[in-house]
KEBA-601874 format. One record per residue: x, y, z of N, C-alpha, C in turn; residue number from 1. Coordinates in steps of 0.001 Angstrom, whole numbers, always signed. Layout:
<recs>
<<X,Y,Z>,<X,Y,Z>,<X,Y,Z>,NUM>
...
</recs>
This chain:
<recs>
<<+140900,+49987,+158020>,<+141156,+51129,+157165>,<+142258,+50782,+156164>,1>
<<+142104,+51251,+154960>,<+143102,+50984,+153930>,<+144291,+51928,+154088>,2>
<<+145386,+51578,+153424>,<+146565,+52444,+153446>,<+146244,+53813,+152851>,3>
<<+145392,+53834,+151844>,<+145032,+55091,+151202>,<+144310,+56015,+152173>,4>
<<+143453,+55472,+153016>,<+142727,+56289,+153984>,<+143648,+56853,+155057>,5>
<<+144764,+56181,+155315>,<+145716,+56630,+156328>,<+146796,+57538,+155753>,6>
<<+146860,+57647,+154468>,<+147918,+58407,+153814>,<+147601,+59901,+153857>,7>
<<+148387,+60640,+154644>,<+148176,+62081,+154771>,<+148610,+62846,+153523>,8>
<<+149301,+62194,+152601>,<+149782,+62887,+151410>,<+148747,+62907,+150280>,9>
<<+147607,+62265,+150481>,<+146565,+62256,+149460>,<+145895,+63621,+149416>,10>
<<+145838,+64185,+148218>,<+145211,+65493,+148045>,<+143824,+65317,+147454>,11>
<<+142918,+66182,+147856>,<+141593,+66202,+147250>,<+141414,+67539,+146539>,12>
<<+140598,+67522,+145507>,<+140403,+68710,+144686>,<+138919,+68970,+144494>,13>
<<+138592,+70226,+144265>,<+137199,+70613,+144048>,<+136685,+70092,+142705>,14>
<<+137565,+69965,+141727>,<+137162,+69461,+140413>,<+138340,+68752,+139764>,15>
<<+138040,+68009,+138722>,<+139095,+67329,+137980>,<+140057,+68347,+137371>,16>
<<+139532,+69511,+137001>,<+140375,+70546,+136392>,<+141382,+71082,+137404>,17>
<<+140976,+71213,+138658>,<+141908,+71645,+139698>,<+143018,+70617,+139890>,18>
<<+142685,+69352,+139697>,<+143664,+68287,+139892>,<+144720,+68257,+138791>,19>
<<+144323,+68562,+137573>,<+145283,+68432,+136467>,<+145941,+69742,+136058>,20>
<<+145405,+70852,+136511>,<+145960,+72156,+136130>,<+147051,+72584,+137102>,21>
<<+147976,+73366,+136589>,<+149067,+73869,+137426>,<+148667,+75093,+138237>,22>
<<+147694,+75841,+137742>,<+147276,+77071,+138424>,<+145750,+77160,+138430>,23>
<<+145188,+77953,+139344>,<+143732,+78163,+139328>,<+143250,+78771,+138007>,24>
<<+144047,+79639,+137405>,<+143665,+80244,+136126>,<+143574,+79185,+135032>,25>
<<+144523,+78282,+135003>,<+144497,+77207,+134010>,<+143300,+76290,+134247>,26>
<<+142981,+76007,+135500>,<+141814,+75179,+135822>,<+140529,+75843,+135343>,27>
<<+140416,+77143,+135545>,<+139231,+77877,+135094>,<+139120,+77835,+133575>,28>
<<+140243,+77979,+132891>,<+140250,+77931,+131433>,<+139815,+76553,+130936>,29>
<<+140331,+75505,+131539>,<+139953,+74143,+131159>,<+138464,+73905,+131383>,30>
<<+137962,+74383,+132506>,<+136543,+74202,+132820>,<+135668,+74908,+131783>,31>
<<+136012,+76134,+131432>,<+135241,+76871,+130430>,<+135288,+76186,+129068>,32>
<<+136464,+75738,+128674>,<+136571,+75050,+127384>,<+135746,+73768,+127377>,33>
<<+135778,+73048,+128490>,<+134995,+71820,+128601>,<+133504,+72097,+128482>,34>
<<+133036,+73130,+129164>,<+131618,+73482,+129108>,<+131203,+73885,+127695>,35>
<<+132031,+74666,+127027>,<+131727,+75055,+125646>,<+131696,+73837,+124725>,36>
<<+132671,+72966,+124874>,<+132709,+71771,+124035>,<+131471,+70908,+124253>,37>
<<+131052,+70759,+125504>,<+129851,+69969,+125803>,<+128618,+70571,+125148>,38>
<<+128465,+71883,+125250>,<+127295,+72545,+124669>,<+127312,+72489,+123142>,39>
<<+128472,+72683,+122559>,<+128591,+72601,+121101>,<+128257,+71185,+120635>,40>
<<+128816,+70192,+121305>,<+128550,+68792,+120942>,<+127068,+68465,+121056>,41>
<<+126432,+68929,+122131>,<+125003,+68673,+122331>,<+124167,+69337,+121239>,42>
<<+124547,+70539,+120847>,<+123818,+71252,+119794>,<+123932,+70515,+118467>,43>
<<+125120,+70065,+118145>,<+125331,+69330,+116893>,<+124533,+68029,+116910>,44>
<<+124570,+67317,+118029>,<+123819,+66063,+118144>,<+122316,+66298,+118010>,45>
<<+121824,+67366,+118639>,<+120379,+67642,+118587>,<+119913,+67986,+117176>,46>
<<+120817,+68482,+116367>,<+120475,+68825,+114981>,<+120656,+67638,+114033>,47>
<<+121219,+66559,+114554>,<+121384,+65350,+113759>,<+122404,+65462,+112644>,48>
<<+123356,+66358,+112791>,<+124350,+66584,+111752>,<+125462,+65548,+111811>,49>
<<+125988,+65220,+110650>,<+127207,+64422,+110592>,<+128383,+65329,+110963>,50>
<<+129521,+64720,+111227>,<+130717,+65518,+111507>,<+131052,+66411,+110320>,51>
<<+130909,+65882,+109133>,<+131240,+66663,+107940>,<+130302,+67859,+107793>,52>
<<+129004,+67640,+107996>,<+128048,+68740,+107889>,<+128309,+69793,+108963>,53>
<<+128553,+69338,+110189>,<+128834,+70277,+111280>,<+130101,+71071,+110988>,54>
<<+131118,+70392,+110479>,<+132378,+71067,+110157>,<+132162,+72151,+109105>,55>
<<+131420,+71819,+108061>,<+131167,+72807,+106999>,<+130403,+74008,+107552>,56>
<<+129416,+73766,+108376>,<+128609,+74860,+108922>,<+129394,+75722,+109913>,57>
<<+130399,+75120,+110537>,<+131194,+75847,+111539>,<+132476,+76429,+110967>,58>
<<+132770,+76136,+109719>,<+133966,+76681,+109088>,<+135259,+76033,+109542>,59>
<<+135184,+74740,+109894>,<+136381,+73994,+110291>,<+136441,+72715,+109461>,60>
<<+137553,+72014,+109541>,<+137681,+70748,+108823>,<+136973,+69633,+109592>,61>
<<+136689,+68537,+108890>,<+136068,+67387,+109555>,<+136980,+66806,+110632>,62>
<<+138292,+66667,+110399>,<+139143,+66172,+111485>,<+139117,+67080,+112724>,63>
<<+139033,+68383,+112492>,<+138949,+69322,+113625>,<+137636,+69123,+114377>,64>
<<+136541,+68923,+113657>,<+135254,+68665,+114292>,<+135306,+67354,+115070>,65>
<<+135979,+66358,+114512>,<+136140,+65088,+115206>,<+136853,+65291,+116536>,66>
<<+137904,+66099,+116535>,<+138617,+66397,+117784>,<+137683,+67028,+118807>,67>
<<+136848,+67949,+118357>,<+135922,+68621,+119270>,<+134918,+67623,+119846>,68>
<<+134316,+66821,+118984>,<+133284,+65884,+119425>,<+133842,+64762,+120287>,69>
<<+135121,+64510,+120179>,<+135765,+63496,+121024>,<+136353,+64094,+122305>,70>
<<+136149,+65387,+122490>,<+136555,+66023,+123741>,<+138039,+66278,+123884>,71>
<<+138736,+66421,+122795>,<+140183,+66671,+122849>,<+140430,+68143,+123174>,72>
<<+140269,+68438,+124443>,<+140245,+69818,+124941>,<+141542,+70568,+124676>,73>
<<+142664,+69879,+124706>,<+143956,+70555,+124536>,<+144131,+71133,+123131>,74>
<<+143300,+70730,+122196>,<+143437,+71195,+120818>,<+142611,+72439,+120507>,75>
<<+141917,+72976,+121532>,<+141032,+74117,+121292>,<+141275,+75232,+122293>,76>
<<+141364,+76440,+121780>,<+141422,+77627,+122636>,<+139997,+78086,+122915>,77>
<<+139855,+78944,+123916>,<+138544,+79543,+124167>,<+138063,+80307,+122938>,78>
<<+138962,+81049,+122303>,<+138600,+81817,+121106>,<+138022,+80916,+120018>,79>
<<+138688,+79811,+119751>,<+138229,+78902,+118700>,<+136849,+78347,+119027>,80>
<<+136627,+77994,+120286>,<+135336,+77438,+120684>,<+134226,+78482,+120626>,81>
<<+134535,+79713,+121004>,<+133544,+80791,+120898>,<+133184,+81011,+119432>,82>
<<+134156,+80975,+118550>,<+133889,+81145,+117119>,<+133012,+80021,+116574>,83>
<<+133269,+78803,+116991>,<+132455,+77667,+116545>,<+131033,+77796,+117087>,84>
<<+130909,+78159,+118353>,<+129581,+78346,+118947>,<+128806,+79428,+118196>,85>
<<+129470,+80517,+117868>,<+128815,+81604,+117128>,<+128366,+81134,+115748>,86>
<<+129178,+80312,+115100>,<+128806,+79784,+113787>,<+127558,+78908,+113867>,87>
<<+127309,+78338,+115039>,<+126115,+77516,+115256>,<+124910,+78353,+115667>,88>
<<+125120,+79666,+115781>,<+124031,+80545,+116197>,<+123854,+80619,+117700>,89>
<<+124866,+80181,+118425>,<+124817,+80224,+119886>,<+125419,+81541,+120368>,90>
<<+124961,+81998,+121510>,<+125525,+83200,+122123>,<+126279,+82771,+123375>,91>
<<+127499,+83209,+123496>,<+128326,+82870,+124651>,<+128307,+84039,+125618>,92>
<<+128019,+83755,+126876>,<+128022,+84777,+127921>,<+129015,+84357,+128996>,93>
<<+129791,+85300,+129469>,<+130773,+85029,+130514>,<+130313,+85718,+131783>,94>
<<+130327,+84977,+132869>,<+129942,+85532,+134161>,<+131155,+85444,+135085>,95>
<<+131516,+86560,+135666>,<+132647,+86595,+136587>,<+132131,+86591,+138019>,96>
<<+132843,+85857,+138871>,<+132505,+85789,+140289>,<+133766,+86013,+141096>,97>
<<+133603,+86507,+142291>,<+134752,+86648,+143185>,<+135266,+85262,+143544>,98>
<<+136576,+85135,+143632>,<+137182,+83836,+143953>,<+137022,+83514,+145418>,99>
</recs>
């Protein structure tokens, strides 16, 4: 057995977001932003748009679109991502579940 397997201080997490977030609320926010970014990126790719074309259609700058397509999650709020999704003609639905 390795030292890591014997180390009782090793923590496991349900998701990467749980591992990097300070609170469950922050983890949930990160997860939602990640999911929105993935869907927005997939939609843009499926339409074959350049970053510049996608930026113009979404009402953001090309550097901002680059940040989104590169997954720079810390640079986007949920509000900003919902607005971009809406500009693409996407509908965002939120489902709440008991914790």
